[in-house]
N, C-alpha and C positions, 0 to 999 in steps of 0.2 A: 863594800867590806869581806874581804876574803880570809880562813887561815887553812894554809898546805891544800890552798888550793879550791876547796869546798867555802862555796858564799854561804857567810854565817846569817842564821835568823833567830830575832828574836819574840820569845816569847807575847804573849800580845799584852801581859801583869807588867813587861820589863817594855815594851815599844810603847805603850800608854802615857808610863809615867819618863821618857824619852821624850811622846811628843807631848805634855800635857794631857791628853785626855782620862778621860776616865773609861773603865770598863764595862759600862752602860751603854757613854757615847762609840768607842770601841765596835761593841754591839749592831747600837742604829746606824751604824755610815757604812758596817757592811751589808745591814740590814739593806741598806736603798741603795748597795750598789757603788755609793760615794770611797770608799776606804778600803777594798777589799784583802783578805788577806792572801798573803805570795805561797801560803803554800796552807791547808789542813790536813790536820793529820789521821788517815781513815780509823785507826783502830783508836784514836783516843780520842778525836773530834781537838784536839789541841790547834790551834788558831796559830799561824806565827807569820810575822810581818819580815821582813829587808829591811835593811837601813836607810837602807834609797826610798821608804816612800815615807822617810820623816818630812823630806821640806813642803810634801802634798800637808802630812798630818798637821805641820803647826801652819800652814798656809791654813787650814780647814777649821781651825782650833781657834787662828786667828778670825777668820771673819765669821762663824760663831759666833762669836763673842760678839759682834757691830748686831748683830741680832738680827741677820741672812734669814731668808732658809732655805735648806738644804736642794732645794730644782737653783736654787739664783750662785749658793756655794758650787755650785757641779759645774755649773755653766761660767765665774770665775775662774776656779783650778785650771780649766784648760784655757784659756789666757794669756798671751803672753805679758811678762810683767809690765811693760811698757800700757796694753792695751787692759787689762789689769785699774789699772793704774787710771786712765782716762775714765771705766764706766764705773769707777768705785769714789767720783768724784764728783760726776751725775746725781750719783748716789744719795753724796752729800748734801748738795741740796737743794734736792729734793726733799731732806729731814730735815733742813732749812726750814726750809720754804713750810713744810706740814709742823715742824712751830709754833710759824706765824700763825697758820688759821685754827693751830686749838689755841695760841694766845689771846687769839679776838674771839674760840668763843666762849673760854674765862669771862675772858673783861662782863662780856654779851650775859652770863649766867645766873638767872635769878638771886634775886638781892633783893635790901628794900626801895618800893616802889615810893615815885618820888607821887608825895600826897593831889600838885596843879593837874601833875598829869588824873592819875584818876580822878578828880573834881569838871575835868572836859572833857569824863563819855559823855555822851547822848544817845537817845534812845530815835529814831526815822520810820517811816514805815515809804516801803520801797512795792512799788504796783509792779504787777508781770510785767516783762520787757523780753524781746523777742533780741534773742544776740548773737554774731558774726564773730564767731569761736577757733582759735588756730591752738592748738596741747605739743605737750615737745615735755622729756624727760627731759632732765637740764643738770646741771654744777648753777651755783650762782656765778662763778667766770664765768656764763656765759649769756647769763640773765639778763645785761642788758641790749646787749647783741640781737636776743633774739625776742625781747620784745618789742624793740624799734622797729626791727623784720614785720612783725608782726603785727602791728599798730598804722604800717605804712600799709604791706600787704591788705591790711580786714579797708582800713579807710577810701585806698585806691577801685576792690570789689565795690563796694557799697556804691561811690559817684557812677564809677561805668555803668551802672545799674542804674543811676538817675535816681539816687541816692542823692543828701547828702553831703552822709557820713560825716557828718562832727555829736556825735552820741558822745558818753565818756566813756573813758577805758577799763576796763578792769579785770587786776590780773587777778585771780587764779589760786590757793597756793593746797593742795589736796596730801604733800608731804615735809616735812622742813628739810631746805637746802639752805648748805652751807658749801661754798670752797671745794672739796671732797667727798660731798655725797649731792649723791643727785635726788632729783626726786619734778611730780609731773606738774607742771603748773599750764593755766590754761589764758593767753590773750582772747578780754574779748570787747567787743562792742556792738551797745544794746542801737536800732537802728525800730525805724517803721514804712511797713509798707511789706514790699514781696521781691521778694532774689532768689537767684540758685548757688544753691550751695555750688565750688571751683577746686580740686587741688584736693591740698589736706586745708582746706576751711571749711567749715560745717556749725548747721544753726542749731540752737534750741532755746527751749523756752528755760529763762528763767523768775522761779514762778515768785508772786506776790507774799511776801514777806516780810517779817522785824528785824531789824537789824542796830546790833549797839557797835558807834565808832568814835570812834578819837580821830582827829586834825594830828597829821604830824607838824611837830614842830624841827624847824629845818635844820639841828643840829642833830635833831632824832632820824631825819632820812637816810644814810648809810648803814653798813655792817661796823660795826654791830652796836650800835645803839639803836638800832632797827626794832630791836628779838626784844628789845624791852616792853616797846611801846606795846609786840602783842601778850607781852609776859602781861601790863597794865587790865588791859582787855580781856585776858581770861579770869587773872586778880581781878575783879570789875564784875565779872557775872556768878562765879567760884562764889564770891560774897551776899550773891543774893539770891533768896529760897526760892526755890521755882524759876527762877528763872535759867535758859539751858541752848546749848548755844548743837545749833539744827544743821553746822554744814563747816564746810572749807571758810578759812577767813578768806579773805582780798583786798586789792588795794582798790582803792577809787584815782581814777586824776576828771579833771583836777581839782584836790581834794574845798576843806566846805573853810575858808580863810586857807588853808594852808597848802603845797602844788599834790597835796595825798592826801587821803585817808585815809586808814586802817577799820574793817570789819567784819561782824563778824554778825552771821545769821543769828536771831535769836526765839524762846519761846517761851511766853512767863505767862 
């Protein structure tokens, strides 16, 4: 817009009103280099914007309304409309996936504990054992592939070393593992005899201990309901004075009359 051949500038307040941006937002975007004033009066410090900056300002306001971070907005604002629409559709799909993941976690949130599950918790003594292991930090979407590959590789190395390689499989969880939260997971198989570690397979001694365990009913084997099994065991131990969990939870394959058990090492 020009008046008498001279471009007309808008004061920050006028520009912000036209773009539906607050003074605070304008200052932030200027500081971040996302929307710089067209000029700043050196005497007064007043910031002036060009009317030609309004489309970018309105786009920034729209994208900010989606909750996008400023760095992402800067990238999107520099794209063609077609490329920007493509990127935003991908972002929306990711948000929907995340909402589905959150819904799973909400369904698994601690709630009333099934009394039958609580009554199924039992104790047993576990002797010391040597285990061959592989550890990796993963999220739950990579769990099945990691556990399956680790078990195959560990059993293959045990057999190649002249050992049966038929011990139970243990899967240890040092952190909460969800679709968007990585945790350290260890797959281990117990053995008797002597072997050498290889590649990323390592050996450790699992000490003698007592474990509280719960065979997992088939309907609880997958997320989100598997988390309720952990809740039951934690509530069971918390409700018993003098009983303390002493390590990370783990799953044991095969289980006791089930595909697998969930267990916690305890002292009492």
